[in-house]
N, C-alpha and C positions, 0 to 999 in steps of 0.2 A: 471499600478499601481497594486500592489498586494492587494487584498481585501479578506475578509472573512465576508460575510454578513449574511448567513443563516445556522444555525446549527440545525439539526433534532435530538431530544433527545427522543427516544423511551424508555419508562419505564414500568416495570411490577408492580409498586407500592408495591414492596416487601421491605425487610429491607435495601437493598443497593441502593434504589432509590435516597436518599439524596446524597450519594457519587457520583452517576452518574451526577446528576444535578450540584453539586459543581464543578466537573471536567469540565463539559461543560461551566459553568460560567467563570472558570479560563481561558479557551481558548478564550471565546467570549469577555472578557473585553477589552484587548488591541486593538481589532478591532472594537468595538462597534457593534458586531454581535447580531442578534436577535435569541433567543432560541425558537424553536418550539417543545413544549411538545406533545408527542403522546402516547396514550394507546390504544392497540388493544384488543377488546373483542372477544374471541373465541365464535362464534355463536353456541348455543346449540339448535338443532331442537326440536320443540314441547314444548319449555319452554320459551315462549315469555315473560311472567311476570318476570321470573328470569333474563332474559337478560336485561330487563328494569331496574331492581334493580341494577344490576352490573354496567350498564352504568351510572346511577345516582350517585352511590358511586364513580366511577372513575372520573366523572366530578367534584365532590366536592373536591376530592384529588388533581386533576390537578389545580383547581382554587387556592387551598391553596399553592401549589408549585409556581404557577405564582405570587401570592402576595409576597411570600418570595423572589423570584428573583427580583421583582420590588423594594422591600425595600432595596435590596443590590445594586440598581442602574443598574440592567440588564434589557434589553428589552426582553420580554418574551410573547409569544402568544401560547395558546393551539391550536393544530390542531383539526378540527372537528372530531366527533366520527367516529371510523372505526371498522367494524366487519369482521371476516374472519380469515384466516391463518395468524398469526402474521408476519412471515418473508416476506410473499408476500405483505401484507399491508404496511410494513415498506419500502420495496423497491419501491413500487408504490408511497408512500407519498414523499419519497426523490426525485424521478423524478418529481413529480407534483410541488413540491416546488422549484425545482432546487437547492436543498441543497448543500452547499459546503462541508459539513462534517456531518457524522452520529456518535453520541456518545451514546453508550449503554453499559449495564452491561455485564460482561463475564459469569456470573453464579457462583455457589458455594456460600460460606459463608465467611464473614469477618474472618480473622485470619488463613484461610487455606493457606498453603505454595504453594499448587498447586490447584488452584480453578477450573481448567478445563475450558471448553468452552460450554456454553449452546447450545442446538440444534438450537434455533431460531437465536442466534448470529452467529453460524457457517454458517447457511444457508444464512443469510444476507451478510456475508463476501464473500461467493462464488458467490452470485447472482448480487450484485450491482456493478456498475462501480464507485461509490462514495468512497472516503476515509472513513474508518471506524475506530473509536477509541473505543476499548473495555476496559472498566474500571475495574480494579482489585477490588474485594470486600473489602470494608473498606478503599479505597484510600483516602488520605488526601485532594485531590482537588488542590494540587499545583504540579508544574513540575519544578524541579531545575536541574536535570541531565537526559540527553537523550542519548540513545545508538542507533546508526544507522549502522547495518551491510550492507556491500556492496559486490558484486561479480563481478563488472565490466560490468554488463549487463545494458541495457537501463532502465528496470524497477527499478533496484537498484539506478541508477543515478537519476531517478525521486524521489525516496524515500529520497535520500540524499539532493536534492535541497529543498524539502519540510521541511526536518528536519532543515536545515540551516535557512530558513526563519522563521520557528516556534520558534527556539531557540532565534533568534534575538528579536522577538516580546515578548517572555516570559522572556527574560534575563536569559536563562538557559544555562548550559554548555553541549557541545556536544562531544561525543566520537564516532569516525568512526572506525568500526571494519572490518577487513578482515580475513576470516577463510581459511587457506590453508589445503586442504585435506591431510591426512597422505599418505606418499609415502612408503607404507609397502613393505617388502622384501618377495617375494614368496618363499615357502619352496624349490622348485626345483631350485632356483637360489642362494642357500646359498653358493655355491662354488665361486660365482662371487660377493661376498659381497663388495669388494673394488670398483668394477665398479658400482654396484648399489648404494653404498653410494655417489659416485660422481654424479650419475644421480639425486639422491635425493637432494643433495646440489644445483645442477644446477637448478632443478625444483623450489626449495624454493627461490633462487635468482631471477628467472624469475617472480614468483608470487609477490614477494616484489616490483620488478621494475614496474610491471603492476599496482600494487596498487598505487605506487607513481605517475605514469603517469595519472591514473584515477583521483586522487585528484587534479591534476593541472587544471582540467577543471571546478573547483568550486571556488567561491569567499567566503573566510572565514573572510573577513574584519569585524571588530567590533564584533567579536564572540570569546568567550572563548571555545577552542576546543583542543582535542588531538586525537591521533590515536593509534590503537593496532593491532597486528597480532597474531592470535592464530592458533593452529593446531588441526585437527580432523574433526569430523562430524559437519556440520554447525549448525544445530539445537541444538546439545548438547553444543557446545561452546558458542553460543549466550545466551542460558538459564543459563549456569553456570556463565558467567560474569555478566549478568544482576542481578542474584540473589545474588552472592557473593558481588558485589560492590553496591548493593541496588540502582539501577537506578529507576527513577520514570516512565520512558516511553521508550519503544523500538519502533523505526520507521523503517518500512520495505517496500521497493518496492515489489510489488507482481503482477504476471500475473493473479492470480486467477485460473490458470490451470497448472498442472504438465505436463511434457513431451515436453515442448517447448525448442528448442535448445538454448544453451548458457544462460539459465535462471535458476539459482540455487534457487532463493528466491520465487518461486511460491508455491510449496508444503511446503517449509520450513516455510513460514510465518504462515500458519495455525498451524503447529506443535509447533512453538514457542508460539503462542497465547494460545495454550492448556496447556502449561507446565510452562511458566514463571510466577514469582511472582510479576509482576508489570503490568501496563497498556500497551497496544500495539496499535499502529496506523499503519494500512496497507493502502498503496497508490497504486491504480491501474491506470485506464485510465485517471482519473481526479485528478487535484491537489487540495490540501486543500485551498490554498490561491488565486487561480485564475482559471477561466475557459479560454479556448482559445479565444483570441481576433481575430478580423478580420485580424489584421496585422500578427498574428502568422499563421493563416490559409494561408494567402498570401505567407508568407515565405516558408511554407511547399510545397505549390504548385510550387513555384519558384525552390526549391531544387529538387523536383521530375523532373521538366522539364529540369533542367540543367543536372541531372543524366542521363536522357534519351538521351540527345544530346551527352554526353560523351560516353555513350554506343555505339551510332551510329558511333562515331569517334574512336572506339576501345581503348579508354582511360579508361580502366576498373577500375584501382585502384582509379583514381580520381572520377569516378562515385560512387564507394563504399563510399567515404567520404560524398557525397551528401545524399545518402540513410541513412547513419548513423546519419546525422544531423536530418533527418525527424524522425527517430526512437527514438532519444533522446527526441523529443517533444511528439511523440505519438508511443509507442512501439507496439500498436495494428494496425498500418497502414499496411494492408496486401499488398497493391500495392508496397510500398517501400521494403517490405520483398521479394516479388516475383522478383522485379527488381534486388535486391542484389543477389538473387539466380542466375539470368541470368548472372550477372557480374562474379560471382564465376565460373559458368559453362564455360564461355569463357576464364577464366584464368586457366582452367584445374582442378578446385577443385570440382570434381563431387559429392563427399560425402557431402560437405557443401551446394552445390546447392540443392541437394535432401532434406537435412534437412530444409533449408529455405522454400522450396516450401511446405513441409509438415506442417511447422509452419503456413504459410499463409492459407493453407487449413483448419487447425484447427480453426484459428481465424474467417474465413469467415463462416464456416458451423456449428461449435460447439459453438462458443462464441456468435456470433451475429445472427446466423440462417438467414443470408441474403447474396446475392451474390455480393454485392458491398460495397465499403468502406463508412463508415458513415461520416468521417470528411472532406475528400478532394475528389473532383472529377476533374480529368484532362481530357480535351477533346483532 
């Protein structure tokens, strides 16, 4: 069963605090989720009395926000006082609460077309494994139209799955967007323009077909939705469509790291969040509406074991399908990425094998700073 129980709402108690809390309440209401309000005080050395005054004022403001939420029928609890670096405290609080979602302001001022992205918000997006909803200054607090860009990668599949479930719960309309990179004509190939034009047409047809096949893996039942294909740089096209069509929310799957093979939406997600004139939800290792159940972990373990057996039997293509299933559930599962690299190596795809092993190395040593997988252990 898909649930959304706990939403962490870090606030700076500035002019857009009410907009952030309204948006969090709009998400929480259909699920009966509890809002956890958090204000982090930057500790100022040698000024203990000033720190106490700030904490007291913050506590009073949080209590007023809590009463307002409760009057609107929302469950709301303030988190105990925290001091220190705000982004670090927010990430720690989200982990301690096992929050399903973090909702926070983007920075800037209401009415700005491009509000930017505050330093604290940007750091939280990079550091946490939790989904982060960054709220546009002056947002109305309702979500009626959602845009979800995809690129065929496992992180973007996770983003789309969360967008579908969220749109169902909020009765919002979903648009799925695929951005095809421009197939530009190099200057030194101008004499071969007809051949290049055919290549460009074939490339476009291939991208459209892959988009169609990608969408077949999702259940759009009981959902108002449509799809669009645009051409150009991903971030530019996402921002242009979201702004021109006045979407309320962009949902994007993200790795939180650039440079990982086959993943467009890692660096693009932050670029969009900085530039787009609406709220943005980034989904990384954890889903908004559920955490992994024991059954899901068991399935991943089973698929890994099946993939290993198929590798031993030299059935490499079939093994790859098992590893792809694992990565659809957990795109950060380094073991599955390494095994997929082994399958590609035995199929003669040396370049892909090298890329996948590099990706697994990045995940193990740069993202987690630990030598073994977090989620699944296979003996």
